[in-house]
VOPAGU-2260 file (C-alpha; in pm, 1 decimal, decimal comma):
REM VOPAGU-2260
SITE   aa  ch    i         X         Y         Z
SITE  MET   A    0   -1356,6    6201,8   10266,2
SITE  ALA   A    1   -1059,3    6025,1   10449,2
SITE  GLY   A    2    -751,6    6199,3   10553,7
SITE  HIS   A    3    -417,4    6104,7   10725,1
SITE  SER   A    4    -399,8    6100,5   11101,9
SITE  LYS   A    5    -382,5    6441,5   11282,5
SITE  TRP   A    6    -508,1    6340,2   11642,3
SITE  ALA   A    7    -182,0    6247,5   11796,9
SITE  ASN   A    8     -10,0    6573,6   11656,7
SITE  ILE   A    9    -312,0    6791,9   11773,8
SITE  GLN   A   10    -301,2    6628,2   12143,1
SITE  HIS   A   11      77,5    6676,1   12158,4
SITE  ARG   A   12      46,5    7044,4   12056,6
SITE  LYS   A   13    -223,1    7115,7   12312,2
SITE  GLY   A   14     -25,1    6935,5   12586,7
SITE  ARG   A   15     289,0    7169,4   12525,4
SITE  GLN   A   16      62,8    7475,3   12494,2
SITE  ASP   A   17     -91,1    7392,2   12834,7
SITE  GLU   A   18     257,1    7398,5   12983,1
SITE  LYS   A   19     317,8    7747,8   12860,7
SITE  ARG   A   20     -18,1    7907,9   12962,4
SITE  GLY   A   21     148,0    8234,1   13090,5
SITE  LYS   A   22     305,8    8297,4   12766,4
SITE  ILE   A   23     -30,3    8210,4   12582,6
SITE  TRP   A   24    -189,0    8497,4   12780,9
SITE  THR   A   25      84,3    8737,7   12667,7
SITE  ARG   A   26      25,8    8644,8   12309,8
SITE  ILE   A   27    -356,4    8672,8   12350,6
SITE  ILE   A   28    -307,6    9019,2   12507,0
SITE  ARG   A   29    -123,1    9142,7   12194,9
SITE  GLU   A   30    -375,7    8998,9   11952,8
SITE  ILE   A   31    -660,6    9175,4   12144,4
SITE  THR   A   32    -457,5    9493,9   12147,7
SITE  VAL   A   33    -393,7    9478,7   11762,2
SITE  ALA   A   34    -738,1    9363,6   11680,3
SITE  ALA   A   35    -904,6    9647,0   11896,0
SITE  ARG   A   36    -685,9    9919,2   11741,9
SITE  ALA   A   37    -753,7    9800,2   11399,1
SITE  GLY   A   38   -1121,4    9739,5   11410,7
SITE  GLY   A   39   -1251,7    9895,2   11735,3
SITE  GLY   A   40   -1365,8    9762,8   12055,1
SITE  ASP   A   41   -1712,7    9661,2   11954,3
SITE  LEU   A   42   -1721,5    9258,0   11955,3
SITE  ALA   A   43   -2032,2    9256,1   11717,7
SITE  ALA   A   44   -1847,9    9455,6   11451,1
SITE  ASN   A   45   -1495,5    9307,9   11480,7
SITE  ALA   A   46   -1466,0    8949,4   11387,4
SITE  ARG   A   47   -1085,9    8948,5   11450,8
SITE  LEU   A   48   -1145,1    9067,9   11810,4
SITE  ARG   A   49   -1421,1    8811,1   11856,3
SITE  LEU   A   50   -1173,9    8535,3   11784,0
SITE  ALA   A   51    -916,8    8680,2   12013,5
SITE  VAL   A   52   -1169,2    8701,7   12298,4
SITE  ASP   A   53   -1272,2    8344,5   12239,8
SITE  ARG   A   54    -908,7    8236,6   12280,7
SITE  ALA   A   55    -884,9    8435,7   12596,6
SITE  LYS   A   56   -1178,8    8268,9   12737,8
SITE  ALA   A   57   -1054,5    7915,5   12632,2
SITE  ALA   A   58    -723,5    8001,6   12804,3
SITE  ASN   A   59    -910,2    8102,9   13125,0
SITE  MET   A   60    -808,6    8469,0   13115,9
SITE  PRO   A   61   -1026,5    8685,7   13347,7
SITE  ALA   A   62   -1297,9    8886,2   13178,4
SITE  ASP   A   63   -1174,5    9215,8   13357,6
SITE  ARG   A   64    -837,6    9156,1   13209,9
SITE  VAL   A   65    -974,0    9112,6   12874,4
SITE  LYS   A   66   -1190,5    9433,1   12904,7
SITE  TYR   A   67    -891,2    9629,6   13034,3
SITE  ASN   A   68    -684,0    9549,3   12732,7
SITE  ILE   A   69    -968,4    9639,5   12486,2
SITE  ASP   A   70   -1030,0    9962,4   12662,6
SITE  LYS   A   71    -651,7   10044,7   12675,7
SITE  ALA   A   72    -627,1    9977,2   12293,5
SITE  THR   A   73    -929,9   10188,9   12213,4
SITE  GLY   A   74    -883,7   10472,1   12443,5
SITE  ASN   A   75    -642,3   10746,6   12485,8
SITE  GLN   A   76    -389,1   10569,7   12693,6
SITE  GLU   A   77     -38,0   10550,9   12551,3
SITE  GLY   A   78      90,2   10206,3   12479,3
SITE  VAL   A   79     339,6   10026,4   12260,9
SITE  THR   A   80     252,4   10006,9   11896,1
SITE  TYR   A   81     290,0    9639,8   11764,6
SITE  GLU   A   82     392,5    9569,5   11393,9
SITE  GLU   A   83     280,8    9231,7   11260,1
SITE  ILE   A   84     554,3    9048,1   11043,6
SITE  ARG   A   85     558,1    8685,3   10923,3
SITE  TYR   A   86     888,7    8509,2   10866,5
SITE  GLU   A   87     934,4    8197,7   10637,6
SITE  GLY   A   88    1181,3    7925,4   10670,2
SITE  TYR   A   89    1272,9    7563,2   10656,3
SITE  GLY   A   90    1311,7    7307,9   10951,9
SITE  ILE   A   91    1448,4    6969,8   10979,3
SITE  GLY   A   92    1394,9    6746,8   10671,6
SITE  GLY   A   93    1305,5    7039,9   10460,8
SITE  ALA   A   94     977,0    7091,2   10662,1
SITE  ALA   A   95     813,1    7441,4   10589,0
SITE  ILE   A   96     770,9    7686,9   10885,6
SITE  LEU   A   97     571,3    8021,9   10909,3
SITE  VAL   A   98     653,2    8227,9   11202,7
SITE  ASP   A   99     401,2    8506,6   11289,7
SITE  THR   A  100     530,9    8793,4   11504,7
SITE  MET   A  101     413,6    9108,9   11686,2
SITE  THR   A  102     691,1    9343,2   11758,4
SITE  ASP   A  103     782,7    9682,9   11853,7
SITE  ASN   A  104    1138,9    9641,3   11718,6
SITE  LYS   A  105    1154,4    9452,2   11382,2
SITE  VAL   A  106    1543,0    9478,9   11372,8
SITE  ARG   A  107    1557,3    9277,2   11696,9
SITE  THR   A  108    1281,3    9044,2   11592,5
SITE  VAL   A  109    1423,0    8928,2   11266,3
SITE  ALA   A  110    1774,3    8881,0   11425,2
SITE  GLU   A  111    1633,1    8661,5   11688,8
SITE  VAL   A  112    1426,9    8451,3   11440,1
SITE  ARG   A  113    1720,1    8415,6   11195,8
SITE  HIS   A  114    1957,2    8312,3   11482,0
SITE  THR   A  115    1705,5    8055,0   11620,6
SITE  PHE   A  116    1666,2    7898,1   11282,0
SITE  SER   A  117    2040,4    7863,0   11210,5
SITE  LYS   A  118    2114,2    7739,0   11577,1
SITE  TYR   A  119    1867,5    7461,7   11565,7
SITE  GLY   A  120    1930,7    7327,3   11221,8
SITE  GLY   A  121    1685,7    7528,3   11013,4
SITE  ASN   A  122    1716,7    7790,0   10751,4
SITE  MET   A  123    1524,7    8143,3   10725,6
SITE  GLY   A  124    1390,8    8187,3   10382,1
SITE  THR   A  125    1267,9    8480,7   10180,3
SITE  GLU   A  126     914,9    8610,6   10169,1
SITE  GLY   A  127     694,8    8369,8    9974,0
SITE  SER   A  128     952,5    8076,8    9992,7
SITE  VAL   A  129     708,0    7837,2   10176,2
SITE  SER   A  130     383,6    8031,3   10214,4
SITE  PHE   A  131     231,8    7886,3    9924,5
SITE  GLN   A  132     227,2    7531,7   10096,0
SITE  PHE   A  133     -24,7    7675,8   10341,0
SITE  LYS   A  134    -398,7    7759,9   10304,7
SITE  HIS   A  135    -542,8    8047,4   10515,6
SITE  CYS   A  136    -865,9    7895,7   10644,2
SITE  GLY   A  137   -1096,5    7823,0   10929,0
SITE  GLN   A  138   -1037,5    7483,0   11097,1
SITE  LEU   A  139   -1240,5    7287,0   11351,9
SITE  ILE   A  140   -1137,8    6953,6   11462,2
SITE  LEU   A  141   -1361,5    6710,4   11672,5
SITE  ALA   A  142   -1235,1    6429,5   11873,8
SITE  PRO   A  143   -1271,3    6055,1   11761,3
SITE  GLY   A  144   -1601,9    5903,0   11831,1
SITE  THR   A  145   -1798,3    6217,1   11709,9
SITE  ASP   A  146   -2085,1    6142,4   11474,7
SITE  GLU   A  147   -1925,8    6201,1   11136,5
SITE  ASP   A  148   -2265,7    6214,3   10941,9
SITE  LYS   A  149   -2413,2    6467,4   11181,2
SITE  VAL   A  150   -2093,2    6690,0   11160,6
SITE  MET   A  151   -2085,0    6666,3   10789,8
SITE  GLU   A  152   -2460,5    6762,4   10758,4
SITE  LEU   A  153   -2424,8    7054,4   10987,2
SITE  ALA   A  154   -2114,3    7182,3   10845,4
SITE  LEU   A  155   -2188,8    7163,9   10478,9
SITE  GLU   A  156   -2522,8    7318,4   10545,2
SITE  ALA   A  157   -2358,4    7609,7   10730,6
SITE  GLY   A  158   -2103,9    7663,0   10445,9
SITE  ALA   A  159   -1798,4    7445,1   10523,6
SITE  GLN   A  160   -1579,3    7375,3   10228,1
SITE  ASP   A  161   -1479,1    7026,9   10343,7
SITE  VAL   A  162   -1507,8    6756,2   10612,2
SITE  ILE   A  163   -1236,8    6506,8   10650,4
SITE  ALA   A  164   -1211,4    6216,3   10878,6
SITE  ASP   A  165    -859,3    6091,3   10981,7
SITE  GLU   A  166    -731,2    5737,5   11046,2
SITE  GLU   A  167    -809,7    5778,8   11411,3
SITE  GLY   A  168   -1167,8    5894,3   11370,7
SITE  ALA   A  169   -1101,4    6261,6   11439,1
SITE  ILE   A  170   -1312,8    6485,9   11223,2
SITE  GLU   A  171   -1170,5    6806,2   11044,1
SITE  VAL   A  172   -1395,7    7082,8   10913,9
SITE  LEU   A  173   -1255,8    7331,8   10679,3
SITE  THR   A  174   -1406,1    7661,1   10590,6
SITE  ALA   A  175   -1343,8    7988,1   10423,5
SITE  VAL   A  176   -1215,6    8250,6   10668,0
SITE  ALA   A  177   -1534,8    8455,2   10636,1
SITE  ASP   A  178   -1751,3    8158,6   10695,8
SITE  PHE   A  179   -1562,4    8026,5   11004,4
SITE  GLU   A  180   -1784,1    8175,4   11278,7
SITE  VAL   A  181   -2100,5    8063,5   11106,8
SITE  VAL   A  182   -1981,7    7706,9   11082,6
SITE  LYS   A  183   -1848,5    7708,8   11430,2
SITE  ASN   A  184   -2164,1    7839,9   11587,4
SITE  ALA   A  185   -2372,0    7580,1   11394,6
SITE  ILE   A  186   -2172,7    7300,2   11514,8
SITE  GLU   A  187   -2163,1    7427,6   11875,2
SITE  ALA   A  188   -2542,2    7491,5   11864,5
SITE  ALA   A  189   -2578,4    7118,0   11803,1
SITE  ASP   A  190   -2390,0    7033,7   12147,1
SITE  LEU   A  191   -2073,8    6937,2   11971,3
SITE  ARG   A  192   -1751,0    7077,4   12115,3
SITE  PRO   A  193   -1454,9    7111,4   11876,9
SITE  GLU   A  194   -1117,3    7035,9   12024,5
SITE  VAL   A  195    -973,1    7289,7   11802,9
SITE  ALA   A  196   -1147,4    7606,3   11660,0
SITE  GLU   A  197    -932,9    7858,0   11481,9
SITE  VAL   A  198    -851,1    8058,1   11172,7
SITE  THR   A  199    -504,7    7922,9   11078,8
SITE  MET   A  200    -259,3    7861,8   10811,7
SITE  ARG   A  201    -316,3    7486,4   10720,8
SITE  ALA   A  202     -39,8    7280,7   10569,6
SITE  GLU   A  203    -144,9    7146,8   10235,4
SITE  ASN   A  204     136,5    6872,7   10219,8
SITE  PRO   A  205     252,8    6743,4   10544,4
SITE  ILE   A  206     590,6    6578,5   10573,2
SITE  LEU   A  207     625,7    6268,7   10813,6
SITE  LEU   A  208     956,3    6290,4   11002,4
SITE  ASN   A  209    1137,9    6007,1   11162,9
SITE  PRO   A  210    1189,6    5992,7   11544,9
SITE  VAL   A  211    1521,5    6148,3   11534,5
SITE  ASP   A  212    1442,6    6428,0   11295,4
SITE  SER   A  213    1109,6    6474,3   11494,6
SITE  ALA   A  214    1301,9    6544,0   11803,4
SITE  ARG   A  215    1520,4    6793,3   11617,8
SITE  MET   A  216    1232,6    6963,2   11474,8
SITE  GLN   A  217    1061,6    6990,7   11819,8
SITE  LYS   A  218    1361,9    7163,1   11970,2
SITE  LEU   A  219    1359,1    7415,7   11670,6
SITE  LEU   A  220     978,1    7489,8   11730,3
SITE  ASP   A  221    1019,4    7519,5   12090,3
SITE  ALA   A  222    1319,1    7751,0   12060,0
SITE  LEU   A  223    1106,8    7975,3   11823,4
SITE  GLU   A  224     810,8    7960,6   12059,3
SITE  GLU   A  225    1021,0    8087,0   12342,1
SITE  LEU   A  226    1096,0    8416,6   12148,8
SITE  ASP   A  227     905,5    8701,0   12304,5
SITE  ASP   A  228     770,7    8838,6   11986,8
SITE  VAL   A  229     652,9    8529,6   11836,9
SITE  GLN   A  230     275,3    8485,5   11821,5
SITE  GLU   A  231     207,7    8179,2   11613,7
SITE  ILE   A  232     407,8    7904,4   11439,5
SITE  TYR   A  233     265,8    7692,0   11151,1
SITE  HIS   A  234     447,1    7401,4   10995,9
SITE  ASN   A  235     393,4    7104,7   10783,2
SITE  ALA   A  236     581,1    6849,0   10982,9
SITE  GLU   A  237     409,5    6542,2   11132,4
SITE  ILE   A  238     609,1    6500,8   11443,9
SITE  ASP   A  239     659,6    6165,7   11632,1
SITE  SER   A  240     514,9    6256,7   11968,1
SITE  GLU   A  241     709,4    5989,7   12147,2
SITE  ALA   A  242    1034,6    6123,9   12017,2
SITE  ALA   A  243     951,5    6481,8   12067,0
């Protein structure tokens, strides 16, 4: 089925992430630590850890550093204990924002997130205020030019929930969280390489922002990204990449 255009926003997001590679490594190490402590260091038995290690590989993190952090999390070494907290709020134009954090001091973190929302024109909301606008799911996105029929056949046979082509020809595959790895493996086994492959909070009703509001929204998102305790940010704004 056809969908609205996502490709420019995806490329824009990836470009900004590439500029912040060091910070991404820090976030991945936190995720590896929490996943290994919660589910153990065996990749075969810990799906969350497998996804974190896949992210580490995609970010070109050295294998010995990945192993060190798994061993540290599952061994007897003392380390910082992180707590996962999600904050919800509104950005420019009423856009919905979810901010996932890992913190060793939630008083500090909530103060920083609230201040950042306020400083850059947003508003922090209460629990449940915007999360209903997102779906927890697996998401794979393949570049324009990929054979849509082939992707649809592979994905649906492997258990995907939906396959959506956007206006620019990018193909989005949606899965239940439990089926994500099976679908991802089926697509990659056919020599197709997704540009995005992640378990995410997918916005159900995107909001298209004008260039002025796009620039303001990007400033808010960048400021939230810069907070040390922030792991992931999800939002439903379609940002004009030329304005941001």
